[in-house]
N, C-alpha and C positions, 0 to 999 in steps of 0.2 A: 440979533441972530439973522443970518441970511435965510430968507424963506425957502430958497431953492435947496439949501443944505438940510434944512429941517424936513422938507418933504422927502428928500432922498433917503434920509435916515429912517423914516417911517416905513420905507419899502423893504428894508433889510429883514431877512427871516430871523425871528427871535426864538424858534423851536418847532416841534412837530405837534400837529394836532393829534387827538386820540385816534381818529380815523386813519391817518397816515401811519401811525405807530402800529395799529392792528394789521393794516395791509402789509407792512414790512415784516412783521412777525410771521404772518401767515405764509408769505412768500418764502421766508427762511425755513419754516417748518416743512413746506412742500419740497424744497430743495434737499433738505436733510433726509426726509423720508425717501425721496428718490434715490439718494446716494446709498442709504442703508439697504433699500430693496435690491439695488444692483449688487451690493456686496453680498447679501444673503443668497441671491440667485447664483452668483459666481461661486460662492463657497459650496452650495448644494451641488452645483454642476461638477465641481472638483471632487466632492465626496462620492458622487455616483461614478465618475470615471475611474477614480482610484479603486473603488470597490469592485467594479467590473473587471479592471485590469488584474486585481488580485484573484478574483474568481476564476478568470481565464487561466492564470498561471497555476493555481491550485488544481484545476481540472486537468491541465496538461501533465503536471507532475504525478497526479494520482493514476492516470492512464499509463504513463511511462513505467511507474513502479510495478504495477500489476502485470503489464504486458511483458516486461523483462522476465519475470519468473514464469509466466505462462509459456513463453517461447522455450525456456530451458527445461520445462517439466519432462521428466523421463530421461534426461541426459545424465549419464553416469560414467563419464570419461569414455574409455574404449570398450567398456562392458556393454554389449548389445543384447538384443532379445534372445540370442542363442547362447549367451554366456551362462555358465553355471554359477549362481550366486548363493553364497552361504552367509546368512545373517547371524552373527554370534552374539548379538546384544541380548540382554535380558528383556523379556516381554516384547519380542520382536514383532508381534502381531498387533501391538497397541498403536494408537493413533500417531504418536510422535515419532515412532521408529519403524513403521510399516512401509518400507521403501518398495515393496512389491506393487503398491498402488501409486502411480506417479501423479494422478490427478483425481480430485474428488470434490464434488460440490454438495452444498446443503441448501435445499429449497425452503424458504420461510413460508409456511402454510398459514400461520396466523401470528399473533403478537408474542407467542411464547413457544412455538413448536417449529422444528425443522425436520425435514426428511431428506436423508437419513438423520438419526438423532445426533446432535452435536456432542463431541467429546467434552467432558467437564473442564478440561484445561483451557477451553475457549471461554474466557471469563467475560461476563456482563455484556453480551451482544445485544444490540437493539433489535427488538422484535420486528418482523415484517421485512427484514433485510437479508439478502442471500449471503452465503459464506463460501469461500473457495480455498482449497488446500492444494499445494503443489510441492512435489518432492523431486529433488534434483541435486546434481553436483554444483558447487560454487568455487570460484577462484581457479588458480592454475594447479595443474598436477605436478607432483614431485616424483622423480624417477627413483626406483629402488636400486640401491647400491649393492646390498647383500642381505640375504635372509637365510641364516645358517640352519642346518638341520638339527634336530633334537635327538640326542643319544638315547633317550628313553622311548623312542618310537612314536612320538606324537607329532606328526607332520604339521609344520606351520606354527607351532606354539612358541618358537623363539622370537625375540624382538626383531623388528624389521629395521634395517639400517638404510638411511637416506642421507643426503648431504645436509649439513647445517645451513641455517638461513632459509629454511623451507616454509616459514610462516605458519606452521602448525602449532597448536597449543594443547596443553593438557585438557582432557575431557572432550576434545573435538570428536565428532562422529565422522569417520572416514571410510573409504573403500580402497582396498588394494586389488588391482586387477592386471592380468596379462592379456586381456581381450578374449581369453578362453574361459578362465575361471576368475572368480572375484569373491572377496570376503569383506563384510561390513563389520567394523569393530569400533570401540571407543579407546582413544589413546589414554593410557594410565600414566605415562611418563610425566615427570614434573617439569622438564625443560626440553621438549622434543625439538624446538626451533634451534637451540644452541648445541645440543648434544648430537642431533641427527639420529637418535635411537627412539623408535616408536614401540614402546612396550604396550601390551594389551592384556594385562593381568586381570584376573577376576576380583570381585569384592571392592572395586574402586570406582567412584563416580556414579552418576545417574544417567542412564539406566544401569550402567556397568555391563561387563561382559559375562555371558553365561558360560563361556568356555574360551580357552586360549587356542584351541585346535582349529586351524584353517583347513586341514585335510591335505595341504601341499605347501611347499616352499615356493616363494616368488623370487626369480632371479632378476637380473638387471633389464629384462624385457618388460617388467611390471612397473606400475606407477601407483601413487597414492593421491587421492583427491578428497576434499572435504564434502560432506553431504549435509543437506538441510531439508527440513520440513517447514514450509512457510504457509501461513494462513492469513488471508485478508478478510477483514470484517468491519462493521460499523458499530461503534459504541459511543457513549457520552464521555467527553473529556472532563478535566477538573474544573473548567469554566461553565460546564453545563451545556456545551454545544456538541452536536454530532460531529464525529471525526472518523477518518479512515485509520484503522490500526493494523499493524503487522506483527504476527507472532512467529518466532522461529524456534523450532523444536519445543522444548518445555520451558523455555525462558519466558520472563514476563512480557506481556504485549507492549509494543511501543507505538505511540501516536506518530503517524506520518503526516497527514494532511487534515487540517481543521476545516469545518464547513462542508464536509461530505455528508449529505443528509440521507441518501439512499443508494443501494446497489442491488441491481437485478441482473441475473446472469442466465444465459442460454448456452447450451453445449451442442456443437455441431457433430452429429454422429454419422460415421461412414458405415453404411449397412451393406454395401456391395463390393468393398475392397478397391474402389477406384481412386482413393485418396481425396475424395471430395465429400463434403457434408451433404447427406441426403435429407436430413431433417435437423431442426434446432429444437432441443428439448430442455425443459426445466429439470433440475437435478433429481426430483422425485420420480421422473419418468425414464431416467437413464438406467438401462439394464446391464450394459457392458462398458465400463469406464475405459477399457483398453481400445474401444472403437471410436472414442472421441478424438477428433483431429484438430478442432479449433474451438475457441471460446468467444462468445459475444458479450461484452461488458457494457452495461448501461449505468452511468453514475449521475446522480442528481446532486448538484452543489448549490449552496446558498451563500449569499454574502454574509460576512461576519457582522456587519453593521445593520441595524434595523432603521426604519423610517427613511428609507431612500426613495421610495415611491410615494406618490400622493395618496394612493389607495392600494389595498391588497391586490397583488398581481397573480392572476390565475396562470397555471402552467399545466402541461400535459406530460405525463411520465408513465411508462409501462402501460400505455393504453388507456389511462384514466386522466380526466381533467379535474384538477383540484384548485380550490381557492383557499389560501392559507389565512391564518388569523393575524399575520404580521405584515409588514410592508418592506420585507427584504426582496432582493432580486435573485432569481434562480436561473440556472442554465443546465442543460442536459449534455453529457459527453458520452459518446458511443465509440467502441472500437471492436473489431473482430480480429482475433490474434490466432495465428497458426501455431500448433505444437510442432516445432521444427523436426523433432525426431520421428514424428508420425506422418508428416506431410511430404517427406523426401521420397 
């Protein structure tokens, strides 16, 4: 054997020592841990940004929904303050059909009490949150084509004739007006959209009509427009989370925006007739709802996901600083909205 060849073969690596193996494993674990940490941080950052983006979008939608109806409160087509309005509905003074009050608020004074007292059809409201009700016309008006006289001497009791394709449905609450007089009634016709005939018989629908008599006939200078009573309030949804709900007339409440945790409302009252708010009052301090010209809405929204922050995040809402028991993120959204019919 060549001694040089033998010596060279002894220098070749035959394997790893235990120390080298441990060092290699440790280095690999550190590299893997670093990669996992980067992935976790990246994912958490994505969760936070996505949650905040959705929170921002929900807040914007909630403010837009409520603001739209506040601006329209008290709008009844061409029927103005000086118009003579006849409400022919049954129980016309009840909450859902009392169109003489365009705006009404309810101040939450504790976990189960509101002033004024909430109507029973506002179901399952979360305590400590304010409620607002708005009454107004919605959609486009439809011109009256003909309103024949009644041979029995009951002015206005005949069906109102309008053009087909008017978008109206049976049981809609509507107002017919010629800008001087107006009458509120419920359509009893089965197909007013296709027939163009708006019957207003008694004994049909809820609340139904108390009488067919309007007191006058409306010619083609009149128009018909749908009315609605809408209420916004906070309640718990089917997933156990707080959400903004909207109730129209006596229909079941519909969930609009999830994650709306609280709503506090102030009402701007014009006390000197200059069409500017002299004071902002809670609903229990308002004495004349017809003097309210704008509404200030404060909404508190929370993220739908928990465990976004490392620790519970304190927030300030309605003058109080609160530290929650969860690790959600929260944002406050505020808007002051004018009632267009009163600010002009």
